[in-house]
C-alpha positions as CSV (number, residue, x, y, z in Angstrom):
1,M,119.6,39.9,145.6
2,H,121.8,37.2,147.3
3,I,120.7,35.3,150.3
4,P,123.6,33.4,151.9
5,P,123.0,29.9,153.2
6,F,121.3,29.7,156.6
7,D,119.2,27.3,158.6
8,N,115.7,28.3,157.5
9,A,114.1,25.8,159.9
10,N,111.7,24.6,157.1
11,R,110.3,28.0,156.7
12,P,110.1,29.7,153.3
13,I,113.2,31.4,152.0
14,V,111.1,33.2,149.4
15,D,107.6,33.6,150.7
16,V,104.4,34.5,148.9
17,D,104.3,38.1,147.6
18,D,108.0,38.5,148.1
19,P,108.8,42.2,147.3
20,T,111.6,41.2,144.9
21,V,110.2,38.2,143.1
22,P,106.5,38.1,143.8
23,L,105.8,35.5,141.1
24,T,107.9,32.8,142.7
25,F,108.0,30.8,146.0
26,F,110.9,28.8,147.5
27,N,111.4,26.6,150.6
28,I,113.9,24.0,151.7
29,V,112.5,21.3,153.9
30,K,114.8,19.0,155.8
31,L,113.4,15.8,157.4
32,R,114.6,12.7,159.1
33,R,113.1,9.2,158.6
34,G,109.4,9.2,159.5
35,E,109.1,13.0,159.9
36,A,106.3,14.7,158.1
37,F,105.8,18.2,156.7
38,D,102.6,19.8,155.6
39,C,102.6,22.5,152.9
40,R,99.9,24.7,151.5
41,V,100.6,27.8,149.4
42,P,97.5,29.7,148.6
43,A,97.5,31.2,145.0
44,Y,100.7,29.5,144.1
45,E,101.2,26.2,142.2
46,T,104.2,24.3,143.6
47,A,106.5,21.4,142.9
48,I,108.0,19.2,145.6
49,V,111.5,18.1,144.4
50,P,113.8,16.1,146.7
51,A,117.3,17.3,146.4
52,T,118.4,14.2,148.3
53,G,116.5,11.4,150.0
54,S,113.0,10.0,149.3
55,T,109.5,11.1,150.4
56,D,106.0,9.9,150.1
57,V,103.8,12.7,149.0
58,E,100.0,13.0,149.5
59,I,98.0,15.8,147.9
60,E,94.3,16.0,148.8
61,G,94.1,12.2,149.1
62,V,96.2,11.4,146.0
63,R,99.4,9.6,147.1
64,F,102.7,9.3,145.3
65,G,105.2,6.9,146.9
66,G,108.9,7.0,147.1
67,V,109.6,10.3,145.3
68,G,113.3,11.0,145.0
69,Q,116.1,8.5,144.5
70,R,119.3,10.5,145.1
71,R,121.3,9.8,148.3
72,L,124.7,11.6,148.3
73,D,124.0,14.9,146.6
74,V,122.3,16.5,143.5
75,W,124.8,14.8,141.2
76,D,123.8,11.3,142.5
77,G,121.2,10.4,139.8
78,E,118.1,12.0,138.2
79,P,115.6,14.3,140.0
80,E,112.0,13.4,140.6
81,G,109.1,15.6,141.7
82,V,105.4,16.1,142.4
83,Y,103.2,18.9,141.0
84,V,100.9,20.4,143.6
85,P,97.9,22.5,142.3
86,S,97.5,26.0,143.5
87,G,96.4,26.2,147.1
88,A,96.3,22.4,147.6
89,S,97.3,20.8,150.8
90,A,100.3,18.5,150.5
91,R,102.0,16.3,153.0
92,M,105.5,14.8,152.6
93,V,106.8,12.0,154.8
94,C,110.5,11.1,154.7
95,V,111.0,7.4,153.9
96,S,114.8,7.5,153.7
97,D,117.3,8.1,156.5
98,S,117.0,11.8,155.7
99,A,115.7,14.1,153.0
100,E,116.3,17.6,151.8
101,V,113.4,18.8,149.7
102,F,113.0,21.8,147.5
103,V,109.5,23.4,147.3
104,A,109.3,25.6,144.2
105,G,106.3,27.7,143.3
106,A,104.8,30.2,140.9
107,R,101.8,32.4,141.3
108,Y,98.8,30.9,139.6
109,D,95.1,31.1,140.5
110,K,93.6,28.2,138.5
111,V,93.5,24.7,140.2
112,L,94.8,21.9,138.0
113,S,95.5,18.2,138.8
114,P,98.4,16.8,140.8
115,F,100.9,14.4,139.1
116,V,104.3,12.9,139.6
117,V,107.4,13.3,137.5
118,R,109.7,10.2,137.7
119,A,113.3,10.0,136.6
120,A,112.3,8.6,133.2
121,D,110.1,11.7,132.6
122,I,112.9,14.2,133.0
123,D,113.6,16.2,129.8
124,A,117.4,16.7,129.6
125,I,119.5,18.7,127.2
126,Q,123.2,19.3,127.0
127,Y,124.8,22.2,125.1
128,G,127.8,24.4,124.8
129,S,131.4,23.3,124.6
130,D,134.6,23.2,126.7
131,E,136.2,25.5,124.1
132,T,133.5,28.2,124.6
133,K,133.6,27.7,128.4
134,T,129.8,27.3,128.3
135,H,129.4,23.5,128.6
136,R,126.3,22.6,130.7
137,K,123.4,20.2,131.1
138,I,119.8,21.1,132.0
139,K,117.3,18.7,133.5
140,H,113.8,20.0,133.1
141,I,111.5,18.7,135.9
142,L,108.5,20.8,134.9
143,G,109.3,21.7,131.3
144,A,107.9,21.4,127.8
145,K,106.7,17.8,128.5
146,Q,104.3,19.1,131.1
147,R,103.1,22.2,129.1
148,D,99.4,21.1,129.3
149,Q,99.5,20.2,133.0
150,V,101.0,23.3,134.6
151,G,100.0,26.9,134.7
152,R,103.0,29.4,135.0
153,L,105.7,27.3,136.7
154,L,109.0,26.1,135.2
155,V,111.4,24.1,137.3
156,S,114.8,22.9,136.2
157,E,118.2,21.8,137.4
158,L,121.2,23.2,135.7
159,F,124.7,21.8,135.8
160,T,128.1,23.1,134.6
161,V,129.7,20.2,132.7
162,G,133.3,19.8,133.6
163,Q,134.9,22.1,136.1
164,G,134.4,25.9,135.8
165,G,132.7,27.8,133.1
166,W,129.8,30.1,132.3
167,S,126.1,29.6,132.5
168,G,123.3,31.9,131.4
169,F,125.5,33.2,128.7
170,P,125.1,35.3,126.5
171,P,123.7,37.7,129.1
172,H,120.0,37.7,128.9
173,K,117.0,39.1,130.8
174,H,113.2,38.4,131.1
175,D,111.8,41.3,133.2
176,E,109.4,43.0,130.7
177,D,106.2,41.4,129.4
178,R,106.4,42.2,125.7
179,P,105.9,39.1,123.7
180,P,107.1,37.9,121.2
181,V,110.4,39.8,122.1
182,E,110.5,39.0,125.9
183,T,108.3,37.8,128.8
184,R,108.2,38.8,132.4
185,H,109.4,35.8,134.4
186,D,110.6,36.2,138.0
187,E,113.4,33.7,138.8
188,T,114.9,32.2,141.9
189,Y,118.1,30.0,142.1
190,N,119.6,27.8,144.7
191,F,123.3,26.9,144.1
192,R,125.3,23.8,145.1
193,F,129.0,23.1,144.4
194,R,131.2,20.0,144.1
195,P,133.4,19.9,146.1
196,K,131.3,21.9,148.7
197,N,134.0,24.5,149.1
198,G,133.6,25.6,145.5
199,F,132.4,29.0,144.6
200,G,131.2,31.2,141.7
201,L,129.8,34.6,140.8
202,Q,126.4,35.8,139.9
203,L,126.4,38.9,137.8
204,L,123.4,41.3,137.5
205,Q,123.5,44.2,135.1
206,R,120.3,46.1,135.7
207,E,120.8,48.6,132.8
208,D,122.6,48.1,129.5
209,G,125.8,50.1,129.4
210,K,126.1,50.6,133.2
211,V,128.2,48.8,135.7
212,G,126.2,46.0,137.4
213,E,126.5,44.0,140.6
214,A,128.3,40.8,141.5
215,Y,127.4,38.3,144.2
216,H,129.8,35.7,145.7
217,L,128.1,32.3,145.4
218,V,128.8,29.5,147.8
219,D,127.2,26.1,148.4
220,G,123.6,26.8,149.4
221,S,123.4,30.4,148.1
222,T,119.9,31.6,147.0
223,V,119.6,34.3,144.4
224,L,116.5,36.3,143.5
225,L,116.4,37.8,140.0
226,D,113.8,40.4,139.3
227,K,115.4,42.7,136.7
228,G,118.5,42.8,134.4
229,F,121.0,40.6,132.5
230,H,122.2,37.8,134.7
231,P,124.9,35.3,133.6
232,C,126.9,33.4,136.3
233,V,130.2,31.6,136.4
234,A,131.8,28.8,138.4
235,A,135.4,29.0,139.4
236,P,137.9,26.6,137.7
237,G,138.2,23.3,139.4
238,Y,134.6,23.2,140.7
239,E,131.3,21.9,139.4
240,M,128.3,24.1,139.9
241,Y,124.6,23.2,140.1
242,Y,121.6,25.5,140.5
243,F,117.9,24.7,141.1
244,T,115.9,27.1,139.0
245,I,112.4,28.4,139.6
246,L,110.7,30.5,136.9
247,G,107.2,32.1,137.4
248,G,105.6,33.8,134.4
249,L,103.4,36.8,134.7
250,S,101.1,36.2,131.7
251,Q,102.3,32.9,130.2
252,R,104.4,29.9,130.9
253,P,106.8,29.8,127.9
254,L,109.9,31.8,128.6
255,I,111.1,34.3,126.0
256,Q,114.6,35.5,126.8
257,Y,115.9,38.8,125.6
258,F,119.7,38.6,124.9
259,Q,121.8,41.7,125.5
260,P,122.3,43.2,122.1
261,S,126.0,43.8,122.5
262,H,126.6,40.2,123.2
263,A,123.7,38.4,121.4
264,H,126.0,37.4,118.5
265,Q,127.6,34.9,120.9
266,I,124.5,32.7,120.4
267,E,126.0,31.7,117.1
268,T,129.3,30.5,118.7
269,I,127.7,28.1,121.3
270,P,126.8,24.6,120.0
271,G,123.2,23.6,120.8
272,I,122.1,26.8,122.6
273,K,119.1,27.4,120.3
274,D,117.8,23.9,121.2
275,M,118.2,24.9,124.9
276,I,116.3,28.1,124.4
277,A,113.4,26.2,122.7
278,K,113.0,23.9,125.8
279,F,111.9,26.6,128.2
280,K,108.2,26.2,127.3
């Protein structure tokens, strides 16, 4: 499902118990200097991640100052974020001229402890190659480093390296809970392009051997992935970024199931096995 960009007026784009991806939550909050926004998501753990700008974040009396250092766009430096326990009250206050803040969530009942993720804590990996048209970088905000501090939520930023190329390839899915072969993880994306008039395509093949769907991606597109194989591609001449939220049904580590007819491509892409191992 594709949601074109729109002014969501700081209201959730993917709310709790969404009929398509009930395991994830997503909001975009836009603030000016000094403005505050209060957020509480019952039964969902969340991460507050400034796309641009900087915010002070307070969670049940615990304060983290100056979260977020990027100014121009998501390519302007490393991400930062704050983990918010399930159902906890959080307040963010903009301390830069403006801020655009992603709020990512996954359904989880247990209450853990809040913590901040600074730029130095980001777990980055680069893989693929220009020759295979799969060159990309992933910045894990809530990844393997935080495995003991988070319940079901995985949060990352994915970048195509260079201009144009494939991501999420070979085609894979994660819609059935059958470890160790595959896990059920709902997924939500938000895309950005550089330059902003760039575009791409999200493919979604719901059943092997049958023709799937294709969505026209533009700057600000949100995509909800509930079922099926789902690679995406950026047009030549444009860089693509997408903010990724994964919510697991029974566990946090993601086990991807690669489409059998294309799984051999794993052996052709440098570093992809290291990338797969990072989604823990």
